[in-house]
C-alpha positions in Angstrom: 0.0 -0.1 0.1 1.4 3.5 -1.1 2.3 5.9 2.2 0.0 8.8 2.0 1.9 12.0 2.0 2.0 14.0 5.3 0.8 17.5 5.7 3.2 20.1 6.0 1.7 21.8 9.2 4.3 24.6 9.9 6.8 23.4 7.6 8.3 26.6 5.6 11.6 24.5 4.1 11.1 23.6 0.9 14.0 21.1 0.9 12.4 19.4 4.3 9.1 19.1 2.8 10.3 17.8 -0.7 12.6 14.9 1.0 10.3 14.5 4.1 7.4 12.8 2.2 5.1 16.0 2.5 2.4 17.2 0.4 3.4 20.2 -1.8 1.0 22.5 -3.6 3.4 23.4 -6.6 4.1 27.3 -6.7 7.4 26.8 -8.8 5.8 28.6 -11.5 6.9 31.6 -9.6 10.5 31.1 -10.5 9.7 31.5 -14.2 7.8 34.5 -13.7 10.5 36.0 -11.6 13.1 35.4 -14.3 10.9 36.4 -17.0 10.4 39.9 -15.3 14.0 40.2 -14.5 13.7 42.9 -11.7 16.8 43.9 -10.0 15.0 43.7 -6.8 11.3 42.5 -6.4 9.2 42.9 -3.2 6.1 40.6 -2.7 3.8 41.8 0.1 1.1 39.3 1.5 -0.8 38.9 4.8 0.7 36.5 7.2 0.3 32.7 6.7 0.2 32.7 3.1 3.4 31.0 2.0 5.6 33.8 1.8 8.6 31.9 3.5 8.0 28.6 1.9 8.3 30.4 -1.6 11.6 32.0 -0.5 13.0 28.7 0.8 11.7 27.0 -2.8 13.6 30.0 -4.6 16.8 29.4 -2.5 16.6 25.7 -3.3 16.5 26.3 -7.0 19.2 29.1 -7.5 21.8 28.0 -5.1 24.9 26.6 -6.0 25.3 22.8 -4.9 21.4 22.3 -4.9 20.0 18.9 -5.2 18.0 18.8 -8.3 15.5 16.3 -7.7 14.0 18.5 -5.2 12.4 19.7 -8.4 11.4 16.3 -9.9 7.9 16.6 -11.3 7.0 19.8 -10.5 6.2 22.6 -12.9 9.7 24.2 -13.5 11.1 20.7 -14.1 9.5 21.2 -17.8 11.5 24.1 -18.8 14.5 22.1 -19.4 16.1 25.2 -20.7 15.4 27.4 -17.9 16.7 25.0 -15.6 20.0 24.2 -17.2 20.5 28.0 -17.2 19.5 28.9 -13.4 19.5 26.0 -11.4 22.3 25.7 -9.1 24.3 28.7 -10.7 24.4 31.3 -7.8 25.7 31.9 -4.6 22.4 32.9 -2.2 22.2 35.0 0.9 18.8 33.9 2.6 17.8 35.9 5.5 14.6 35.8 7.5 13.8 38.9 9.6 10.8 37.4 11.2 12.6 36.6 14.6 13.8 40.1 15.2 11.3 40.9 18.0 12.9 42.7 20.9 11.4 45.3 23.5 14.4 47.5 23.0 16.5 48.8 20.1 19.6 47.6 21.6 18.2 43.9 22.0 17.0 44.3 18.4 20.3 45.3 17.3 21.8 42.1 19.2 19.2 39.8 17.4 20.2 41.5 14.0 24.1 40.9 14.7 23.1 37.2 15.4 21.2 37.0 12.2 24.3 38.5 10.3 26.7 36.1 12.3 24.7 32.9 11.3 24.4 33.9 7.7 28.1 34.6 7.5 29.1 31.4 9.1 27.2 29.5 6.2 30.2 30.8 4.0 33.1 30.2 6.5 35.1 28.8 3.7 35.8 32.1 2.4 38.5 32.6 5.6 40.7 30.2 3.5 39.5 31.1 -0.2 42.5 31.7 -2.5 40.3 34.4 -4.2 40.2 36.8 -1.6 42.9 39.2 -0.2 43.8 39.4 3.5 42.1 42.6 3.8 38.9 40.9 2.4 39.3 38.1 4.7 39.5 40.3 7.7 36.4 42.1 6.6 34.7 38.7 6.3 35.8 38.0 9.8 34.1 41.2 11.1 30.7 39.6 10.0 31.3 37.0 12.6 32.1 39.1 15.2 29.2 39.1 18.2 30.3 42.4 19.1 29.5 44.0 15.6 29.3 47.6 15.2 26.6 49.7 13.7 28.9 50.7 10.7 29.8 47.2 10.0 26.3 46.0 10.2 25.0 48.6 7.7 27.5 47.2 5.1 27.4 43.5 6.2 25.2 42.2 3.6 26.9 44.4 0.9 30.4 43.1 1.9 28.9 39.5 2.0 27.6 39.7 -1.8 31.1 41.3 -2.9 33.0 38.4 -1.3 31.0 36.0 -2.6 31.2 37.1 -6.1 35.1 37.2 -5.9 34.9 33.7 -4.8 32.6 32.2 -7.0 33.1 34.7 -10.1 29.3 34.7 -10.1 26.9 37.5 -9.1 25.0 36.7 -5.7 21.2 36.3 -5.4 19.9 37.8 -2.0 16.6 36.7 -0.5 15.2 38.8 2.7 11.9 37.2 4.0 9.6 39.4 6.1 11.8 42.4 5.7 9.2 44.7 7.8 9.0 42.9 11.0 11.7 44.5 12.8 9.8 47.9 11.6 6.6 46.6 12.9 8.1 45.3 16.2 10.0 48.8 16.8 6.9 50.6 16.3 5.1 48.5 18.8 7.9 49.0 21.3 8.8 52.7 20.8 12.4 52.7 19.1 11.2 53.0 15.3 13.4 55.8 14.2 16.5 53.9 15.2 15.4 50.8 13.6 14.3 52.4 10.3 17.6 53.9 10.1 19.6 51.0 10.7 17.3 48.7 8.1 17.7 51.7 5.5 21.4 51.5 5.8 21.5 47.7 5.5 19.1 47.7 2.6 20.4 50.4 0.9 23.9 49.0 0.8 22.9 45.6 -0.4 20.3 46.5 -2.8 21.4 49.9 -4.3 24.0 50.1 -6.9 25.8 46.8 -6.0 27.6 45.5 -8.8 27.6 42.0 -7.3 24.1 41.6 -6.9 22.2 39.2 -9.6 19.1 40.1 -8.2 17.0 40.1 -4.9 13.7 39.0 -3.5 12.0 40.3 -0.2 8.7 39.7 1.1 6.4 41.3 4.0 3.1 42.2 4.9 3.3 46.1 4.1 5.0 48.2 1.5 6.1 50.9 3.5 7.9 52.6 0.5 7.6 56.0 2.0 9.7 55.1 5.0 12.6 55.8 2.5 13.7 52.0 3.1 14.2 51.6 -0.5 15.2 55.2 -1.4 17.0 55.4 -4.8 16.5 51.9 -6.2 16.2 52.4 -10.0 15.0 48.7 -10.7 12.6 48.0 -7.7 9.2 46.3 -8.3 6.6 45.6 -5.7 3.9 43.0 -6.1 1.1 43.7 -3.7 -2.3 42.0 -3.2 -4.0 44.4 -5.8 -1.7 43.3 -8.6 -2.5 40.8 -11.5 1.1 39.3 -12.0 2.0 36.8 -9.1 -1.6 36.6 -8.3 -1.5 32.9 -7.8 1.9 32.5 -6.4 0.9 32.9 -2.8 -2.2 31.1 -1.2 -4.2 28.1 -2.5 -6.6 28.4 -5.5 -9.8 26.7 -5.9 -8.5 23.9 -7.6 -5.3 23.6 -5.6 -7.7 23.1 -2.3 -9.9 20.5 -4.0 -6.7 18.2 -5.3 -5.7 18.7 -1.7 -9.1 17.3 -0.2 -9.3 14.6 -2.8 -5.6 13.5 -2.2 -6.8 12.9 1.5 -10.6 11.6 0.7 -11.8 14.9 2.5 -13.7 16.1 -0.5 -16.9 16.1 1.3 -15.7 18.9 3.3 -14.9 21.3 0.4 -18.3 23.5 1.2 -17.1 24.1 4.6 -13.5 24.7 3.8 -14.7 27.3 1.0 -16.9 29.0 3.7 -14.6 29.6 6.3 -11.1 29.9 4.5 -11.7 31.1 1.1 -12.6 34.8 -0.1 -9.5 36.5 -0.5 -8.9 38.3 -3.9 -5.2 39.2 -4.7 -5.2 40.7 -8.2 -7.6 38.4 -10.3 -7.3 35.5 -8.3 -9.7 34.2 -5.5 -7.4 32.3 -3.0 -7.5 30.6 0.1 -5.4 31.0 3.2 -3.1 27.8 3.2 -2.5 28.0 6.8 -6.2 27.3 7.3 -6.5 24.5 4.9 -3.5 22.6 5.7 -4.3 22.6 9.6 -8.1 22.0 9.0 -7.5 19.2 7.0 -4.8 17.9 9.3 -7.4 17.9 12.3 -9.9 16.1 10.0 -7.5 13.1 9.6 -7.0 13.0 13.1 -10.6 13.3 13.8 -13.3 12.9 11.0 -15.7 14.9 13.2 -13.4 18.2 13.6 -15.2 21.5 13.1 -13.6 24.3 11.5 -11.9 26.9 13.8 -9.9 30.1 13.5 -6.4 28.8 13.2 -4.9 32.1 11.5 -5.8 34.4 14.6 -3.3 33.3 17.0 -0.1 32.9 14.5 0.9 36.5 15.2 0.0 39.8 17.0 -3.4 41.1 16.7 -2.9 44.9 17.4 -4.7 45.6 13.8 -7.9 44.1 14.6 -7.9 45.2 18.2 -7.7 49.0 16.7 -10.0 48.5 14.6 -12.7 47.4 17.0 -11.8 49.9 19.7 -12.1 52.6 17.1 -15.9 52.3 16.7 -17.9 55.4 17.1 -14.6 57.6 17.6 -15.2 60.7 15.7 -14.1 60.3 12.3 -13.3 56.7 12.8 -15.3 53.5 12.2 -19.1 53.4 12.6 -21.6 50.6 13.8 -23.0 50.7 10.5 -20.0 50.2 8.5 -19.2 47.3 11.1 -22.6 45.8 10.7 -22.2 46.0 6.9 -19.0 43.9 6.9 -20.0 41.2 9.5 -23.4 40.7 7.4 -21.5 39.9 4.1 -21.7 43.3 2.7 -19.0 45.6 1.3 -17.9 49.2 2.1 -16.2 51.5 -0.4 -12.9 53.0 1.1 -9.8 54.4 -0.3 -6.8 52.3 -0.1 -3.3 53.5 0.3 -0.7 50.9 0.1 2.2 53.0 0.9 1.1 53.8 4.7 3.6 54.0 7.0 4.0 52.1 10.4 3.9 55.5 12.4 0.5 56.3 10.5 -1.3 52.8 10.5 -4.1 53.9 13.0 -3.8 57.8 12.6 -7.0 58.1 10.9 -9.5 56.0 9.2 -8.2 55.9 5.7 -4.9 54.3 7.0 -7.1 51.9 9.4 -9.0 50.7 6.3 -5.7 50.2 4.2 -3.9 48.4 6.9 -6.9 45.9 7.6 -6.8 45.1 3.9 -3.0 44.7 3.6 -2.9 42.4 6.5 -6.1 40.3 5.4 -8.8 41.0 7.9 -10.5 42.5 4.5 -10.3 41.7 0.8 -11.6 43.5 -2.1 -14.4 42.7 -4.3 -13.5 45.1 -7.0 -11.9 48.4 -7.8 -14.2 51.3 -8.2 -11.9 54.3 -9.1 -8.6 55.5 -8.4 -7.4 53.9 -5.3 -11.0 52.9 -4.1 -12.4 49.4 -3.7 -15.3 47.4 -2.4 -13.9 46.0 0.6 -15.4 42.9 2.3 -14.9 40.4 5.1 -13.4 37.5 3.2 -14.8 34.3 5.0 -16.4 32.8 7.9 -13.2 32.4 9.9 -12.3 36.3 9.8 -16.0 37.0 10.4 -15.9 35.0 13.5 -12.7 36.8 14.7 -14.3 40.1 14.3 -17.2 39.1 16.1 -15.2 38.1 18.7 -13.6 41.3 19.4 -16.7 42.9 19.0 -18.0 40.8 22.2 -15.0 41.8 24.0 -15.5 45.3 23.8 -19.0 44.7 24.8 -18.1 43.0 28.0 -16.0 46.0 28.9 -18.9 48.2 28.5 -21.1 45.8 30.4 -18.7 46.3 33.4 -18.9 49.9 33.2 -22.4 50.2 34.2 -23.0 48.5 37.4 -26.6 49.7 37.8 -28.0 48.2 34.4 -26.1 45.1 35.2 -27.8 44.7 38.6 -31.1 45.5 37.2 -30.6 42.7 34.7 -29.6 40.1 37.3 -32.7 40.9 39.5 -35.0 40.5 36.7 -33.7 37.3 35.8 -34.1 35.7 39.1 -37.6 37.3 40.0 -38.8 35.7 36.4 -39.5 39.4 35.2 -39.5 38.7 31.5 -40.5 42.3 30.6 -37.8 43.5 32.2 -35.3 41.3 31.0 -36.5 41.9 27.5 -36.2 45.7 28.0 -32.4 45.6 29.5 -31.4 43.0 26.8 -32.8 45.6 24.3 -30.9 48.4 25.8 -27.5 46.2 26.0 -28.1 45.3 22.1 -28.1 48.9 21.4 -24.8 49.3 22.5 -23.0 46.7 20.0 -23.9 45.4 16.3 -26.4 43.4 14.9 -26.2 40.4 12.8 -28.2 39.2 9.8 -28.8 36.3 7.5 -25.8 36.5 5.3 -23.7 33.8 7.0 -25.2 30.6 8.5 -28.0 30.7 11.2 -25.3 29.1 13.6 -23.2 32.2 13.8 -25.9 34.4 14.7 -26.7 32.1 17.5 -23.1 32.1 18.6 -23.1 35.8 18.6 -26.0 36.4 20.8 -24.8 33.2 23.0 -21.6 35.1 23.5 -23.5 38.1 24.2 -25.4 36.5 27.0 -22.3 35.0 28.5 -20.4 38.4 28.3 -23.3 39.9 30.5 -23.5 37.1 32.7 -19.9 36.3 33.3 -19.5 39.4 35.7 -21.8 37.9 38.2 -18.9 36.0 40.1 -21.3 34.6 42.7 -23.3 32.6 40.1 -22.3 29.5 38.4 -23.0 30.2 34.5 -22.6 27.0 32.5 -22.5 27.2 28.6 -23.9 24.4 26.5 -24.2 22.1 29.5 -25.3 18.5 29.1 -28.7 17.8 30.8 -31.7 15.4 30.2 -31.7 14.8 26.5 -29.5 17.4 25.2 -27.3 20.5 25.8 -29.1 23.7 27.1 -27.5 26.8 25.9 -27.1 28.4 29.3 -27.7 27.1 32.6 -27.0 29.3 35.8 -26.8 28.1 39.3 -27.8 30.7 42.2 -27.6 29.7 45.9 -28.8 32.0 48.3 -27.2 31.7 51.7 -29.5 33.6 53.3 -32.8 31.6 52.6 -31.1 28.5 51.9 -33.3 28.6 48.6 -31.2 27.2 45.5 -32.4 28.7 42.4 -31.6 27.3 38.7 -32.1 29.2 35.6 -32.2 27.5 32.0 -32.0 29.6 29.0 -32.5 28.7 25.3 -31.6 31.2 22.9 -33.2 31.3 19.3 -32.4 33.7 16.1 -35.1 34.7 14.3 -34.9 36.0 10.6 -37.6 38.1 10.7 -39.2 40.4 13.6 -42.4 38.5 13.0 -40.9 35.1 14.1 -39.8 36.5 17.6 -42.6 35.1 19.4 -42.8 31.8 17.5 -39.2 31.2 18.0 -39.6 32.1 21.8 -42.3 29.4 22.3 -39.8 27.1 20.4 -37.5 27.7 22.9 -39.4 27.0 25.7 -40.7 23.6 24.4 -37.2 22.8 23.5 -36.4 23.1 27.0 -39.3 21.1 28.2 -39.1 18.5 25.4 -35.4 17.9 26.0 -35.8 17.7 29.8 -33.2 20.4 30.2 -34.2 20.9 34.0 -33.3 17.5 34.9 -30.0 18.0 36.3 -31.0 20.9 38.5 -34.1 19.0 39.8 -31.6 15.7 40.4 -29.5 18.2 42.5 -32.8 19.4 44.5 -32.7 22.8 43.4 -35.8 24.5 45.1 -37.0 26.9 42.3 -36.2 26.3 38.3 -36.9 29.4 36.0 -37.0 28.7 32.2 -36.4 31.2 29.6 -36.9 31.3 25.9 -35.2 34.3 24.3 -35.3 35.0 20.5 -33.0 37.8 18.7 -33.7 39.7 15.3 -30.8 42.0 14.8 -31.5 44.5 18.0 -34.6 43.4 18.9 -35.6 40.3 21.3 -38.6 38.5 22.7 -38.2 36.9 26.0 -40.6 34.4 27.5 -40.3 32.5 30.8 -42.0 29.8 32.9 -41.1 29.1 36.6 -41.2 25.4 37.8 
């Protein structure tokens, strides 16, 4: 029996992937495109987890002297034998990733960069004994191995390394810089942005500008940040962002690639849910899925066929962008609830996108905030409507969930700031006052967004469930249980209230419904109460001798609700 290929969860080394019996979605057409374009310096900007690092590793494996040609056997690029003979394994390659430059101070970040240059130089220690280098050049190389490197040496380090490699190999050098903007993002977060920008400007300027030893360079990152003057003076510098048609299928998975992967693991029955949750991004003219999500969900399904889709992308990096977005709701001149509701309900909004936004100005005004959300993958485009203006949309169910969870976090914060309203709500619940519960819930809902029918009904019920848990979570002396098994099923919310003064144990069971239309609120409310009765959700409370049990059926429709109650 033929062994099935493993799924490459977290594998961004092309060589490891190809030699380790992993499934590979063929992106080697990128090599042809890059050589065809012939740009001296190319920058690809894409959101995180869309395959940038793996593609950079693939480029290194293709061009590097001493490469193993069998790594590309059977792949698209291998069909172009003339190109492979001319370029494969013909260049010295310097490949560095700046994703690990993550420090709380400039000094610590500089030390991390020094270590990175030390490691890169150590890959070429044979230069110390090269017959093609002078003693002075060998001394310059030794400085690149010194962990006490000065800022001056750091600034010229990559340029010197290309020069020494060219002299040794008699061949110009390929430079690959992955996640080039991470040090700038981290420096901005931690308050030493100007110092880091100056250092990166020198490092990049020296190696990329008028460097006779450079064959070509490729960089990747999330943002373009050309206004930072990081790339000032480059005459042959091309940027390909998520709005460009060129290379639009080079990062991310296409529909056919996802279907092929699902079929390879006999998971094609899950195609619709994979599409709903992880598709929806628009790069150039291509519709693409987030590879990180697809691979992780397939891996979970292989381990457990009953696995449900979840938010894999959210915790792969910092989430400052979405936090700023939600926190800005209704700030003067910033995001309105109406705009947010349009987005989470599957609609679009027209906004101007500035792909040259600076890190200093990411959140300074609403235009920059929309642009940042777009470039970092929280929003995508559904068409261009004018000079720099796009129809922006939430790409898929996963991102919608992420936004809604952040909305609920903000809502919980607001609940904690109005103690009187909260006390009135709890009193209404325990006294079986349905009209008061309904009135206060309506007031709470006015403070947040509403959700409609554009996504699955379960999404809406989850939202209102989260809203209720967000309110009740502040009652520390109550035991609030979510999706508790009781009787013949799982009740949405079960509350245990113990009054030590009267020795009365009060139990509350709440079943929630989402109504598509306001006219259905009462009918759905009654259905919720019937469900509590028919599925015997109060059984656990009765078994534990609670003296008093109150059942609530609550139905929601956007910012309206209906509450009915029965006391046992």
